[in-house]
C-alpha positions as CSV (number, residue, x, y, z in Angstrom):
1,X,-72.7,-12.4,-27.2
2,X,-75.8,-12.9,-25.1
3,X,-76.5,-16.3,-23.5
4,X,-79.5,-16.8,-25.9
5,X,-77.3,-16.1,-28.9
6,X,-74.6,-18.4,-27.6
7,X,-77.1,-21.2,-27.2
8,X,-78.4,-20.7,-30.7
9,X,-74.9,-20.7,-32.1
10,X,-74.1,-23.9,-30.2
11,X,-77.3,-25.6,-31.5
12,X,-76.4,-24.6,-35.0
13,X,-72.9,-26.1,-34.6
14,X,-74.3,-29.4,-33.3
15,X,-76.8,-29.5,-36.2
16,X,-74.0,-28.8,-38.6
17,X,-72.0,-31.6,-37.1
18,X,-74.9,-34.0,-37.5
19,X,-75.4,-33.0,-41.1
20,X,-71.8,-33.4,-42.2
21,X,-71.3,-36.7,-40.4
22,X,-67.6,-36.1,-39.8
23,X,-65.2,-34.5,-37.2
24,X,-63.7,-31.3,-38.4
25,X,-60.0,-30.5,-38.0
26,X,-59.8,-26.9,-36.8
27,X,-56.4,-25.1,-36.8
28,X,-56.8,-22.4,-34.3
29,X,-55.1,-19.3,-32.9
30,X,-56.5,-16.4,-30.9
31,X,-57.4,-13.4,-33.1
32,X,-55.3,-11.3,-30.7
33,X,-52.3,-13.5,-30.9
34,X,-49.0,-12.3,-32.4
35,X,-48.8,-11.9,-36.2
36,X,-46.1,-14.7,-36.2
37,X,-48.4,-17.2,-34.4
38,X,-51.4,-16.4,-36.6
39,X,-49.2,-16.7,-39.7
40,X,-48.0,-20.1,-38.4
41,X,-51.6,-21.2,-38.0
42,X,-52.4,-20.1,-41.6
43,X,-49.4,-22.0,-43.0
44,X,-50.2,-25.1,-41.0
45,X,-53.9,-25.1,-42.1
46,X,-52.8,-24.9,-45.8
47,X,-49.9,-27.5,-45.5
48,X,-51.4,-30.1,-43.2
49,X,-49.4,-32.7,-41.3
50,X,-49.0,-36.5,-41.2
51,X,-51.3,-36.8,-38.2
52,X,-54.0,-34.7,-39.8
53,X,-53.8,-36.7,-43.1
54,X,-54.1,-39.9,-41.1
55,X,-57.2,-38.6,-39.2
56,X,-58.8,-37.8,-42.6
57,X,-57.9,-41.2,-44.0
58,X,-58.8,-43.4,-41.0
59,X,-61.2,-41.5,-38.8
60,X,-63.4,-39.7,-41.3
61,X,-62.1,-36.2,-40.4
62,X,-62.3,-33.3,-42.8
63,X,-59.4,-31.3,-44.3
64,X,-57.9,-28.7,-41.9
65,X,-59.9,-25.5,-41.5
66,X,-58.5,-22.3,-40.2
67,X,-60.5,-21.1,-37.2
68,X,-60.4,-18.7,-34.2
69,X,-59.4,-20.2,-30.9
70,X,-62.1,-22.1,-29.0
71,X,-63.5,-20.7,-25.8
72,X,-61.5,-21.7,-22.7
73,X,-64.5,-22.3,-20.4
74,X,-67.7,-22.0,-22.3
75,X,-70.5,-21.2,-19.9
76,X,-73.0,-22.6,-22.3
77,X,-73.2,-26.4,-22.2
78,X,-74.0,-26.6,-25.9
79,X,-71.0,-24.5,-26.9
80,X,-68.8,-26.7,-24.7
81,X,-70.1,-29.8,-26.3
82,X,-69.8,-28.4,-29.8
83,X,-66.0,-27.8,-29.5
84,X,-65.5,-31.2,-27.9
85,X,-66.7,-33.0,-31.1
86,X,-63.9,-31.7,-33.4
87,X,-60.2,-32.3,-33.6
88,X,-58.5,-29.1,-32.5
89,X,-55.0,-27.9,-33.3
90,X,-54.3,-24.8,-31.1
91,X,-51.3,-22.6,-31.5
92,X,-50.0,-19.9,-29.1
93,X,-47.9,-19.1,-26.1
94,X,-49.8,-19.2,-22.8
95,X,-50.2,-15.4,-23.1
96,X,-51.9,-15.6,-26.5
97,X,-55.5,-16.1,-25.4
98,X,-57.5,-17.8,-22.6
99,X,-57.7,-21.2,-24.5
100,X,-54.0,-21.2,-25.0
101,X,-53.5,-20.5,-21.2
102,X,-56.0,-23.2,-20.2
103,X,-54.2,-25.9,-22.4
104,X,-50.7,-24.7,-21.9
105,X,-49.5,-28.3,-21.5
106,X,-49.9,-31.3,-19.1
107,X,-46.2,-32.4,-19.4
108,X,-44.6,-29.0,-20.3
109,X,-44.0,-25.9,-18.2
110,X,-43.7,-22.5,-19.9
111,X,-42.5,-19.3,-18.3
112,X,-42.9,-16.8,-21.1
113,X,-41.5,-13.9,-19.0
114,X,-38.2,-15.7,-18.6
115,X,-38.5,-17.4,-22.0
116,X,-38.1,-20.8,-20.3
117,X,-39.5,-24.2,-21.2
118,X,-39.3,-27.3,-19.0
119,X,-40.1,-30.9,-19.9
120,X,-39.3,-33.8,-17.5
121,X,-37.0,-36.1,-19.3
122,X,-35.6,-33.4,-21.6
123,X,-34.8,-30.6,-19.2
124,X,-35.0,-26.8,-18.9
125,X,-34.2,-24.5,-21.7
126,X,-34.1,-20.7,-22.2
127,X,-34.7,-18.9,-25.5
128,X,-36.9,-19.5,-28.5
129,X,-38.3,-23.0,-27.8
130,X,-41.5,-24.7,-28.8
131,X,-43.4,-27.8,-28.0
132,X,-46.0,-30.1,-29.6
133,X,-48.2,-32.1,-27.3
134,X,-51.0,-34.3,-28.7
135,X,-53.6,-35.6,-26.2
136,X,-57.3,-36.2,-25.9
137,X,-59.6,-33.2,-26.5
138,X,-60.1,-31.8,-23.0
139,X,-63.5,-30.4,-23.8
140,X,-64.7,-33.9,-24.8
141,X,-63.0,-35.8,-22.1
142,X,-64.6,-33.8,-19.3
143,X,-67.6,-34.0,-16.9
144,X,-69.7,-32.0,-19.4
145,X,-70.0,-35.3,-21.4
146,X,-71.6,-38.3,-19.7
147,X,-70.5,-40.5,-22.6
148,X,-69.7,-40.2,-26.3
149,X,-69.3,-42.9,-29.0
150,X,-66.0,-41.5,-30.4
151,X,-63.0,-39.6,-29.3
152,X,-61.3,-36.4,-30.6
153,X,-57.8,-35.0,-30.0
154,X,-56.1,-31.7,-29.2
155,X,-52.8,-30.9,-30.7
156,X,-51.3,-28.2,-28.5
157,X,-48.5,-26.2,-30.2
158,X,-46.9,-23.8,-27.8
159,X,-43.7,-22.2,-26.8
160,X,-41.8,-19.6,-24.9
161,X,-42.2,-17.0,-27.7
162,X,-44.2,-16.7,-30.9
163,X,-41.0,-17.7,-32.8
164,X,-40.9,-20.9,-30.7
165,X,-44.5,-21.6,-31.5
166,X,-43.8,-21.2,-35.2
167,X,-40.8,-23.5,-35.0
168,X,-43.0,-26.1,-33.3
169,X,-45.7,-25.7,-35.9
170,X,-43.2,-26.4,-38.7
171,X,-42.0,-29.5,-36.9
172,X,-45.5,-30.8,-36.4
173,X,-46.2,-30.3,-40.1
174,X,-43.1,-32.4,-40.7
175,X,-44.4,-35.2,-38.5
176,X,-43.6,-34.6,-34.8
177,X,-46.7,-35.1,-32.7
178,X,-45.0,-34.8,-29.3
179,X,-41.7,-33.2,-28.5
180,X,-39.6,-30.1,-28.1
181,X,-37.9,-28.0,-30.7
182,X,-35.2,-25.4,-30.0
183,X,-34.4,-22.3,-31.9
184,X,-30.8,-21.4,-32.8
185,X,-30.2,-19.3,-29.7
186,X,-31.9,-21.6,-27.1
187,X,-29.7,-23.2,-24.5
188,X,-29.9,-25.6,-21.6
189,X,-29.8,-23.8,-18.3
190,X,-29.8,-26.8,-16.0
191,X,-28.2,-30.3,-16.2
192,X,-29.4,-33.5,-14.5
193,X,-29.3,-37.2,-15.2
194,X,-32.9,-36.9,-16.4
195,X,-32.0,-34.7,-19.4
196,X,-32.0,-35.8,-23.0
197,X,-31.2,-33.4,-25.8
198,X,-34.3,-32.9,-27.9
199,X,-34.0,-33.7,-31.6
200,X,-36.5,-32.6,-34.2
201,X,-34.8,-34.8,-36.8
202,X,-37.4,-37.2,-38.3
203,X,-37.1,-41.0,-38.4
204,X,-36.1,-42.8,-41.6
205,X,-38.8,-42.7,-44.3
206,X,-41.4,-45.2,-43.2
207,X,-44.3,-46.8,-45.2
208,X,-47.1,-44.3,-45.6
209,X,-49.7,-47.0,-45.4
210,X,-49.9,-50.8,-44.8
211,X,-53.4,-52.3,-45.1
212,X,-55.8,-50.0,-43.2
213,X,-52.9,-48.5,-41.2
214,X,-51.8,-45.0,-42.1
215,X,-48.6,-43.3,-40.9
216,X,-49.5,-40.6,-38.4
217,X,-46.2,-39.1,-37.3
218,X,-43.8,-39.7,-34.4
219,X,-43.1,-38.7,-30.9
220,X,-39.8,-37.7,-29.2
221,X,-39.0,-40.1,-26.4
222,X,-37.5,-38.8,-23.1
223,X,-34.4,-39.7,-21.2
224,X,-36.1,-42.4,-19.2
225,X,-37.0,-44.4,-22.3
226,X,-33.5,-44.0,-23.7
227,X,-31.9,-45.2,-20.4
228,X,-34.1,-48.2,-20.3
229,X,-31.9,-49.8,-23.0
230,X,-29.0,-49.7,-20.5
231,X,-31.1,-52.0,-18.2
232,X,-31.7,-54.2,-21.3
233,X,-28.0,-54.9,-21.9
234,X,-26.8,-52.0,-24.1
235,X,-23.4,-50.5,-23.3
236,X,-24.7,-47.1,-24.3
237,X,-28.0,-45.3,-24.9
238,X,-29.3,-45.3,-28.5
239,X,-27.9,-42.4,-30.5
240,X,-31.4,-41.9,-32.0
241,X,-34.8,-42.8,-30.7
242,X,-38.3,-42.3,-32.1
243,X,-41.9,-43.7,-31.5
244,X,-43.6,-44.0,-34.8
245,X,-47.4,-44.0,-34.8
246,X,-49.9,-45.5,-37.2
247,X,-53.7,-45.0,-37.1
248,X,-56.1,-47.8,-37.9
249,X,-59.5,-47.3,-39.4
250,X,-61.9,-46.4,-36.6
251,X,-59.2,-46.3,-33.9
252,X,-60.9,-43.4,-32.2
253,X,-64.4,-44.6,-32.6
254,X,-64.7,-45.3,-28.9
255,X,-64.9,-43.4,-25.7
256,X,-62.9,-46.0,-23.8
257,X,-59.3,-46.2,-22.8
258,X,-58.6,-48.0,-26.1
259,X,-58.9,-44.6,-27.9
260,X,-55.9,-43.4,-25.9
261,X,-53.9,-46.6,-26.4
262,X,-54.5,-46.5,-30.2
263,X,-54.3,-42.7,-30.5
264,X,-51.4,-40.3,-31.0
265,X,-50.6,-39.4,-27.4
266,X,-46.9,-39.4,-26.5
267,X,-46.8,-42.8,-24.6
268,X,-49.7,-44.5,-26.4
269,X,-48.4,-47.9,-27.4
270,X,-51.1,-49.3,-29.7
271,X,-50.1,-49.6,-33.4
272,X,-46.7,-48.0,-32.7
273,X,-43.0,-48.8,-33.1
274,X,-40.2,-47.7,-31.0
275,X,-37.1,-47.3,-33.2
276,X,-33.7,-47.2,-31.5
277,X,-30.4,-46.8,-33.4
278,X,-27.1,-47.7,-31.7
279,X,-23.5,-46.7,-32.4
280,X,-22.1,-50.0,-31.1
281,X,-23.1,-52.7,-33.7
282,X,-23.1,-55.3,-30.9
283,X,-25.7,-53.4,-28.7
284,X,-28.8,-54.5,-30.6
285,X,-27.9,-58.2,-30.1
286,X,-27.2,-57.5,-26.4
287,X,-30.6,-55.9,-26.0
288,X,-32.4,-58.8,-27.7
289,X,-30.5,-61.3,-25.5
290,X,-31.5,-59.5,-22.3
291,X,-35.2,-59.2,-23.4
292,X,-35.4,-63.0,-23.9
293,X,-35.5,-63.3,-20.2
294,X,-38.4,-60.8,-19.8
295,X,-41.6,-62.3,-18.3
296,X,-43.7,-63.9,-20.9
297,X,-41.1,-63.6,-23.7
298,X,-41.2,-66.2,-26.4
299,X,-39.9,-66.8,-29.9
300,X,-42.2,-66.6,-32.9
301,X,-41.7,-67.4,-36.6
302,X,-41.3,-64.3,-38.8
303,X,-44.1,-63.3,-41.1
304,X,-43.7,-63.7,-44.8
305,X,-41.6,-61.0,-46.5
306,X,-43.9,-58.7,-48.5
307,X,-41.1,-57.1,-50.6
308,X,-37.4,-57.5,-50.9
309,X,-35.6,-56.4,-47.7
310,X,-31.9,-56.0,-47.0
311,X,-32.5,-58.0,-43.8
312,X,-34.8,-61.0,-43.6
313,X,-35.8,-61.8,-40.0
314,X,-36.0,-65.5,-39.4
315,X,-37.5,-65.1,-35.9
316,X,-39.0,-62.5,-33.7
317,X,-39.0,-62.1,-29.9
318,X,-42.6,-61.6,-28.7
319,X,-43.5,-60.0,-25.5
320,X,-47.0,-59.6,-23.9
321,X,-48.9,-56.4,-24.9
322,X,-48.7,-54.0,-21.9
323,X,-51.8,-53.0,-20.0
324,X,-52.6,-51.0,-16.9
325,X,-55.6,-50.1,-14.7
326,X,-56.9,-47.5,-17.3
327,X,-56.0,-49.3,-20.5
328,X,-57.1,-52.8,-21.3
329,X,-54.8,-55.3,-23.0
330,X,-55.3,-55.1,-26.8
331,X,-55.1,-58.1,-29.2
332,X,-51.6,-58.8,-30.3
333,X,-48.1,-58.7,-28.9
334,X,-45.0,-56.6,-28.8
335,X,-42.6,-57.9,-31.5
336,X,-38.9,-57.2,-30.9
337,X,-36.1,-57.6,-33.4
338,X,-32.5,-56.5,-34.0
339,X,-31.6,-55.4,-37.5
340,X,-28.2,-53.9,-38.2
341,X,-27.8,-50.9,-35.8
342,X,-31.5,-51.0,-34.9
343,X,-33.7,-52.4,-32.2
344,X,-37.4,-52.2,-32.9
345,X,-40.2,-52.8,-30.4
346,X,-43.5,-52.9,-32.4
347,X,-47.2,-53.5,-31.6
348,X,-48.0,-53.3,-35.3
349,X,-49.4,-56.3,-37.1
350,X,-47.1,-58.7,-38.9
351,X,-47.5,-57.3,-42.4
352,X,-46.7,-53.8,-41.1
353,X,-43.7,-55.1,-39.2
354,X,-42.3,-56.6,-42.4
355,X,-42.8,-53.4,-44.3
356,X,-41.2,-51.5,-41.5
357,X,-38.2,-53.8,-41.5
358,X,-37.7,-53.4,-45.2
359,X,-37.8,-49.6,-44.9
360,X,-35.1,-49.3,-42.2
361,X,-31.7,-48.3,-43.6
362,X,-29.0,-50.8,-42.8
363,X,-25.3,-51.0,-43.7
């Protein structure tokens, strides 16, 4: 395509964006990708996923559309800008197209020749393995944009083989926004204290919506997050651990660090709940007791119960909302409570915490 034709195509794309007034959700694979990868993209575009449904419900995004892969490094500024304005779901091994190679993963390492995958906190595996990594759209969050009033995301679904990619796509459709999925023959080839066996099992069924919050899937925490509970008084790590994410209306309608905090990236703490289940029934109480001495901790009265719950919380432990040099403190606190075998750390509002408490299975 000539430069003039590329410029015209980019201008048409931008005009179409202005006319429709919404961000598209493009499920992409390179036309030259393997048949298994392209079939996985077709199936995902038809099926959708919790995150994609949440984007539609809360951020004005359209229904998923099947598309070819974006350009890795568009020479034309307009083409670059056009693909930064949509939410992109990109499938493929690093060898399946230039865009797949450019976005192979910021926290994952893939060696397709050896069929190896590495993730710090999970370890190194060989065989059919896939990953899902959700982060800010790199074409939008780049020096080609001086500023933009909203943010878009990239869901990168990759793997060591096309089969690994397909497994990761199935797991994303079931709700996992960040994590590793292993095929039947995949095995760990190194062992260290930083390894946590990845689990693609979903969390318990959680409320689909509370107020303007919509369930947007979950992330697979790493070994460091699991070991933190040992520092917080538990005698053993949780046997299961998830970070559930909810999206609020307009959460991505900003170009500031708040979009990351409220968005679906792996460590984004806004409108999220860390769910930890323990084997020892005394460990949740130990964790809560230890966290009472954390800086800024205080007790707070529980919110009214919205519906009957097997466990009524009479009080919550409240911790200050985390912040760092890139992400400002958001309104609200971190609510912590123990419930049966569970410890929950939540930045959700009170009504959502109550609904979450009612949904957790307890003996």
